KOLMAR-550477 format. One record per residue (C-alpha): x, y negated, z; residue in one letter. Coordinates in pm, 1 decimal. Example, Ala and Ser with C-alpha at 12.3 -4.5 7.8 and 13.67 -1.06 7.14 Angstrom:
2
{{1230.0,450.0,780.0},"a"}
{{1367.0,106.0,714.0},"s"}
REM end
This chain:
213
{{-2201.6,-5941.0,8668.4},"m"}
{{-2200.4,-5978.2,8290.6},"l"}
{{-2089.3,-5657.6,8123.6},"v"}
{{-1996.4,-5746.2,7765.2},"d"}
{{-1961.9,-5452.2,7527.1},"s"}
{{-1850.2,-5528.3,7171.5},"g"}
{{-1824.2,-5221.4,6947.7},"p"}
{{-1773.5,-5286.3,6574.6},"m"}
{{-1967.2,-5066.2,6334.0},"a"}
{{-1720.3,-4899.5,6099.5},"g"}
{{-1412.8,-4989.9,6303.6},"a"}
{{-1431.0,-4930.6,6680.8},"t"}
{{-1765.8,-4749.4,6656.1},"a"}
{{-1927.2,-4520.4,6396.1},"p"}
{{-2055.5,-4715.0,6098.3},"v"}
{{-2427.8,-4657.2,6158.5},"t"}
{{-2606.9,-4914.7,6369.2},"l"}
{{-2768.6,-4645.1,6583.5},"a"}
{{-2429.2,-4495.9,6670.4},"s"}
{{-2289.0,-4842.8,6740.8},"t"}
{{-2570.9,-4900.7,6990.5},"l"}
{{-2497.1,-4561.7,7149.0},"v"}
{{-2130.5,-4659.5,7185.0},"t"}
{{-2216.6,-4989.9,7348.7},"g"}
{{-2473.9,-4831.5,7576.3},"n"}
{{-2221.7,-4577.1,7702.3},"a"}
{{-1977.9,-4859.5,7782.9},"e"}
{{-2249.6,-5051.1,7965.9},"h"}
{{-2364.9,-4756.8,8174.2},"l"}
{{-2006.8,-4667.0,8270.1},"a"}
{{-1943.6,-5026.3,8380.6},"s"}
{{-2268.2,-5040.4,8577.7},"f"}
{{-2183.9,-4718.7,8760.1},"v"}
{{-1840.1,-4854.7,8848.4},"l"}
{{-1984.5,-5184.6,8971.5},"a"}
{{-2253.6,-5015.9,9180.3},"k"}
{{-1995.0,-4778.2,9328.4},"s"}
{{-1807.4,-5078.2,9465.4},"v"}
{{-2117.1,-5276.4,9562.8},"n"}
{{-2460.6,-5111.4,9537.8},"p"}
{{-2624.8,-5454.2,9545.9},"n"}
{{-2416.3,-5603.2,9264.8},"a"}
{{-2643.7,-5765.8,9004.1},"p"}
{{-2567.7,-5662.6,8647.1},"v"}
{{-2655.3,-5807.3,8305.9},"v"}
{{-2660.5,-5605.9,7982.9},"y"}
{{-2458.1,-5835.9,7755.1},"m"}
{{-2401.0,-5693.4,7408.7},"s"}
{{-2155.0,-5819.9,7149.1},"f"}
{{-2199.6,-5530.5,6907.0},"a"}
{{-2130.9,-5631.6,6547.8},"r"}
{{-2010.7,-5491.5,6216.4},"i"}
{{-1677.5,-5470.1,6034.3},"f"}
{{-1713.7,-5621.9,5686.8},"d"}
{{-1566.4,-5374.9,5440.4},"m"}
{{-1526.3,-5636.5,5165.3},"k"}
{{-1334.2,-5901.1,5358.8},"s"}
{{-1179.7,-5679.3,5629.7},"s"}
{{-1315.1,-5913.6,5896.7},"t"}
{{-1570.6,-5890.9,6173.8},"v"}
{{-1907.0,-6019.1,6049.6},"a"}
{{-2127.8,-6192.1,6304.4},"q"}
{{-2372.8,-6382.5,6088.3},"g"}
{{-2542.8,-6105.6,5890.4},"g"}
{{-2874.5,-5931.5,5954.8},"p"}
{{-2706.2,-5640.5,6131.1},"e"}
{{-2583.6,-5870.0,6405.8},"y"}
{{-2936.3,-5977.4,6491.7},"g"}
{{-3061.9,-5620.3,6460.8},"m"}
{{-2796.9,-5498.3,6703.0},"l"}
{{-2894.6,-5776.5,6946.3},"r"}
{{-3254.6,-5661.2,6927.1},"t"}
{{-3159.2,-5299.2,6987.4},"g"}
{{-2938.0,-5387.6,7282.7},"a"}
{{-3208.4,-5605.6,7437.8},"s"}
{{-3457.0,-5321.5,7409.3},"q"}
{{-3212.7,-5088.3,7579.9},"m"}
{{-3171.1,-5340.1,7860.8},"a"}
{{-3548.8,-5359.4,7891.7},"s"}
{{-3563.8,-4979.1,7911.9},"f"}
{{-3327.5,-4988.5,8209.8},"y"}
{{-3508.3,-5293.8,8356.8},"a"}
{{-3186.2,-5496.1,8340.1},"i"}
{{-3158.1,-5858.2,8218.3},"p"}
{{-3003.1,-5894.4,7873.3},"s"}
{{-2765.4,-6153.2,7728.6},"a"}
{{-2547.2,-6211.1,7427.1},"g"}
{{-2388.5,-6451.4,7183.2},"r"}
{{-2692.2,-6494.6,6967.8},"e"}
{{-2676.7,-6807.4,6750.6},"i"}
{{-2370.0,-6728.9,6541.5},"l"}
{{-2235.5,-6788.3,6193.3},"t"}
{{-1935.8,-6679.9,5990.0},"d"}
{{-1941.4,-7010.8,5800.0},"s"}
{{-1658.5,-7257.0,5854.1},"k"}
{{-1864.4,-7556.3,5736.8},"l"}
{{-2191.7,-7730.9,5816.4},"l"}
{{-2358.9,-7578.1,5513.3},"d"}
{{-2652.5,-7366.4,5399.5},"v"}
{{-2480.1,-7046.7,5513.2},"q"}
{{-2444.4,-7185.0,5864.8},"l"}
{{-2810.6,-7276.3,5890.9},"g"}
{{-2926.6,-6946.1,5746.9},"m"}
{{-2708.7,-6730.0,5971.0},"e"}
{{-2770.2,-6922.4,6291.7},"k"}
{{-3146.4,-6913.4,6245.5},"m"}
{{-3140.9,-6544.9,6154.0},"g"}
{{-2923.8,-6423.8,6441.9},"t"}
{{-3101.9,-6637.8,6701.0},"a"}
{{-3456.3,-6558.7,6587.6},"l"}
{{-3401.8,-6182.5,6570.9},"l"}
{{-3250.0,-6188.1,6917.0},"s"}
{{-3535.5,-6392.9,7060.7},"a"}
{{-3801.2,-6169.6,6906.6},"l"}
{{-3612.7,-5870.0,7045.6},"g"}
{{-3649.0,-6004.6,7398.4},"g"}
{{-3298.8,-6124.0,7486.3},"t"}
{{-3311.5,-6309.6,7818.5},"n"}
{{-2998.8,-6526.0,7791.9},"m"}
{{-2867.3,-6686.6,7472.2},"v"}
{{-2506.1,-6805.1,7449.6},"m"}
{{-2253.4,-6941.5,7195.6},"a"}
{{-2428.3,-7262.2,7089.6},"m"}
{{-2209.0,-7492.1,6882.7},"g"}
{{-1970.4,-7219.9,6767.8},"l"}
{{-1882.7,-7178.9,6398.8},"i"}
{{-1635.3,-6976.6,6192.3},"g"}
{{-1696.8,-6642.6,6365.5},"s"}
{{-1650.2,-6799.9,6712.3},"l"}
{{-1311.5,-6948.7,6618.8},"n"}
{{-1415.3,-7314.5,6639.6},"a"}
{{-1672.3,-7537.6,6804.7},"i"}
{{-1855.7,-7824.1,6638.7},"s"}
{{-2055.4,-8098.3,6809.1},"l"}
{{-2262.6,-8136.2,6492.5},"e"}
{{-2336.1,-7763.1,6497.3},"a"}
{{-2432.1,-7792.7,6863.8},"l"}
{{-2697.0,-8047.9,6767.5},"m"}
{{-2822.5,-7818.8,6493.6},"m"}
{{-2832.9,-7525.5,6735.1},"d"}
{{-3046.7,-7731.8,6970.3},"h"}
{{-3294.0,-7782.7,6684.8},"e"}
{{-3287.9,-7410.6,6601.4},"v"}
{{-3353.0,-7313.7,6963.7},"i"}
{{-3647.8,-7552.1,6990.6},"n"}
{{-3784.9,-7408.5,6664.6},"y"}
{{-3762.0,-7058.2,6809.0},"i"}
{{-3919.0,-7162.8,7138.5},"k"}
{{-4224.4,-7271.3,6941.7},"r"}
{{-4237.6,-6932.2,6769.8},"v"}
{{-4220.7,-6753.0,7105.4},"l"}
{{-4517.8,-6952.7,7236.1},"k"}
{{-4722.2,-6768.6,6973.2},"e"}
{{-5069.9,-6875.4,6859.5},"i"}
{{-5304.5,-6944.3,7146.6},"q"}
{{-5651.0,-6806.5,7067.8},"v"}
{{-5926.8,-6896.4,7314.1},"d"}
{{-6231.5,-7117.0,7359.0},"n"}
{{-6010.0,-7422.0,7407.9},"d"}
{{-5822.9,-7391.3,7077.9},"t"}
{{-6125.7,-7283.1,6873.1},"i"}
{{-6419.5,-7520.6,6917.4},"k"}
{{-6708.5,-7507.1,6672.1},"l"}
{{-6806.8,-7857.3,6778.6},"s"}
{{-6488.7,-7989.9,6616.4},"v"}
{{-6596.1,-7846.3,6279.7},"f"}
{{-6947.6,-7980.7,6320.6},"k"}
{{-6817.5,-8325.4,6408.9},"e"}
{{-6607.2,-8344.5,6092.2},"a"}
{{-6881.7,-8203.5,5872.5},"g"}
{{-6854.8,-8100.5,5509.1},"i"}
{{-6581.3,-8298.1,5335.8},"g"}
{{-6469.6,-8455.1,5662.6},"g"}
{{-6122.1,-8492.6,5810.4},"e"}
{{-5957.0,-8411.5,6142.6},"f"}
{{-5686.1,-8678.8,6164.5},"i"}
{{-5906.3,-8914.7,6364.9},"s"}
{{-6052.0,-8637.6,6582.0},"s"}
{{-6009.2,-8657.3,6960.6},"d"}
{{-5930.8,-8285.3,6941.3},"f"}
{{-5626.6,-8361.2,6724.2},"t"}
{{-5504.2,-8629.6,6963.9},"a"}
{{-5540.2,-8388.7,7255.7},"e"}
{{-5368.8,-8088.5,7102.6},"y"}
{{-5119.3,-8190.2,6833.0},"f"}
{{-4825.4,-8222.6,7076.1},"r"}
{{-4908.1,-7883.9,7226.9},"k"}
{{-4959.5,-7702.9,6896.8},"e"}
{{-4724.2,-7866.8,6647.6},"l"}
{{-4346.8,-7859.3,6677.9},"w"}
{{-4193.8,-8200.6,6609.9},"i"}
{{-3822.8,-8175.4,6515.0},"p"}
{{-3560.5,-8418.2,6637.7},"d"}
{{-3323.1,-8388.1,6340.8},"l"}
{{-3497.4,-8226.6,6045.5},"l"}
{{-3622.6,-8464.1,5779.8},"n"}
{{-3988.4,-8426.1,5683.2},"r"}
{{-4032.7,-8774.5,5538.1},"g"}
{{-4050.1,-8876.6,5175.9},"n"}
{{-3731.4,-8918.7,4974.2},"e"}
{{-3700.3,-9293.8,5024.3},"e"}
{{-3755.2,-9282.3,5400.3},"l"}
{{-3540.7,-8973.8,5428.2},"g"}
{{-3249.4,-9144.9,5263.1},"t"}
{{-3270.0,-9442.7,5500.7},"d"}
{{-3308.6,-9210.9,5797.1},"f"}
{{-3002.2,-9012.7,5703.2},"e"}
{{-2790.9,-9324.1,5650.9},"k"}
{{-2885.4,-9459.8,5993.2},"e"}
{{-2859.3,-9127.0,6173.4},"s"}
{{-2514.5,-9032.4,6050.9},"f"}
{{-2331.8,-9362.9,6068.3},"k"}
{{-1988.4,-9325.7,6224.3},"v"}
REM end
């Protein structure tokens, strides 16, 4: 059972983020009690949609830093109760495939992931959830894979730190031709599907071929 609570800071909840989390938590707990009263074995998921009311535009903002911060807070509350967490995490208020979209989607998704959210939803949505874009869905896939690499963290052990590799290269040596590089580069280095890391000339050709209609 997904219980989705969506208080808006400054509108349907007090303006402070802490009070907005308190409002959402009260709604969640009340719903959980009701569900368990009907069926004690009913599984529940703490799904938060807490966000803020933008005082400048008089709209609900779902791409700013507060959105990701509220996701993090809600996920930590779910962890406190030992309940799985979920939410619409990779959001943007942008209506276009632009810099704002990339910035907001990465920010909201990364904060949520670092906060421990178990289930991420809303991939491909743009314009404050009012439209869906197949191009944005592809970008979201790239963002999620980026974040998955971050969550794997840096592995530090005898396998990833070998003094023999340094000795083999020697002073002024290189590691491109090392067997160690061949063994570990796919495990250690994230290789994007869409992002362009080539030089300008190759990048231009790549973009022309990739986005032909």
